[in-house]
N, C-alpha and C positions, 0 to 999 in steps of 0.2 A: 406426582412424576413417583412413582416409587424407585426408592435409592436403595443399596447393595446392606446388608449391616456393617456398621461401623463407619459408614462414608456418610459424610457431614454434608447437612442442605447448603443447598447456595442460594443465593438473591432470589433468582428465580423460582425456586421449590417453593422457597418461603412466599413469595408473590403469587405462584399458581395457589397456594392454599389458602392464604387469603382471598382470593376471587372463588372456589372452593367452597369457603364459609359463607360471602355474600350470595353468589350467583350458584348454589348446587349442578351439577350436568354442563356446566357452558365448556364447549369444546375449546380451549387454550393451547391446542397444540401448535398451532401458528404462530400465536404469542409468543411461545415458549420458544419455539427455534429461533423468530428472529429476535427475541429476546439474549440469548445467549451468544448467537453472530454479533448484535451491536455491542454488546460487553466486551466480548472477546477483541473486539476491534477496536476498543477503547484501549483497552491496553495495551496493544500492539503499537496505536497510534501513541499513546503517550510514549513506549520505547524510542520512536522514533522522533519523537519532538526530542528526546533530550540528545540523540545522537546529531539532530539539526544543529542544536543549542551549540553542543562542544565543537561544530565546525561552523558555528556564526554563520548559520545561515539558519532560512525557515525548512519544513519539512517539505512544502511546496517547492522549494527552491530546489531541496536535493534530489526531490525525482526528476526536477528538470536538467540538472546536470549530471545525476544516472542516464537518463534519454539520450545525452549527447554521448557520454562514454560507450552506450553500447552501440552507436551510430557507426562503429568500425573505425576504421584505420583517419579518416577524415575529419570524423568526431564532430560533423556536421550534418544541420536539419531547417527545413523549412520550420517559419512560425506555425502553419497549417499541421506539418508533423509532430511539433510539439505539443499542439493543445490535443491532439488526439491521446499521444504519450499521457500527459497528464492531468486529463480532466479537469482545465482550467478556464473560466472566462477568458477570451481575449481581452479584455483590461486587466485581467491579473496578470495573465501573461506577461503583457506590455513593460507593468510594472515591474514585477521580477527579473526579466531581460534587464531591462534599464538598471535595477539595482546589483544584478550579478555583474554586469557589465562595468560597473563603476568599481567593483571590486577587483578587476581586470579576471575575474573567473570565466568569461566565453567575451565574446566578441562579434558583430555582426558586419556582415560584407556582403556586398553585390552577390546576384546568383548570376553563375556566368550562363546559365540557361533560360536566365527569363530577366531580361532588364529592367521590369517592374519590381523583379522580387528580391529579395535578400535571406540570405542562408545565418544563421547562428551556429558559431562555432566556440567549441570548448579552448581555452587556451590551455597552456601548459602547466599553469599556475592550476586553474581550474580540472585539470586530470589529475593532477598531484592530490590535491582536495578531496576527489570524490574518491580515488584509488584507496587514500587511506583511511577513509571512512567508512567504504564499504567493502574491503577483501585484506583488510588486515587484523579482523579478529574486533573491529570495534563492534559489529553486528552480537557476536558472540559475550558482551561485556554484561548485556542488557539481560536481566532474569525472565521475566517475557520472551524473549525471545530464545534464550535458552531452553526453553519449556520443547521447543519442536524438536531441536537437536534430541535432548531424553526423552521425548514420547516416538512414536511412529512416525515420522516423516511423510510414509506412502500412504499412511491415512489421514494424516493433516490433508494431504495436496488432494487426495480423493474426496474428502469432507468438505474442503472450499472450492474445488472444481463442480463438486454438486451444486451448491449454495450458488455459485456463479452461474450454471448452469439453468439454475432454476428462474432467476432475473432475466435471463436472456429469452427465457421462455424455451429453451432447447435448442434453439434454431442450430448453436455452434455444441450438440454433446459433447461431453469431454471422454475421450476415448481411456480411462485411465484403469487397469485391472486393480479394483479397491483393498478387496479381502481377501486376497490368495496369502 
């Protein structure tokens, strides 16, 4: 991949040069795009893991608490809704719920609309933790996450929407004006 003068080569550029040296003419565009997305995800994941560790929870537990926080004033979801929100297998979700309930961050209660169902509710302690973690500047303390604000957030949104659209096969094409 050609770089502008003075711009440093990244890992993917070096990898592509090595592939070109061994297999000239091979089309590496897809691998280049996937490699950059995965490396970017790794850096963001590391930042989110540090934020979760400061809150004394795992990243997946942080996602679960955030999903409950977004559920509105009741701060309740059923386990099926949480599975969709957090992309976790049900056994992992059960383990996370047990751990967070043990810390007093959430509670299970019977679903009034389904005798066999249960609702997971964010406790006041859990609400304070997620609010302090996600809304009081903690995210902005991480260098990887600061770059989003300093760069062009609209273009970042467009790029991520494009990538997600590719994975979904454009069934839900994002309607974002990217380059205006």
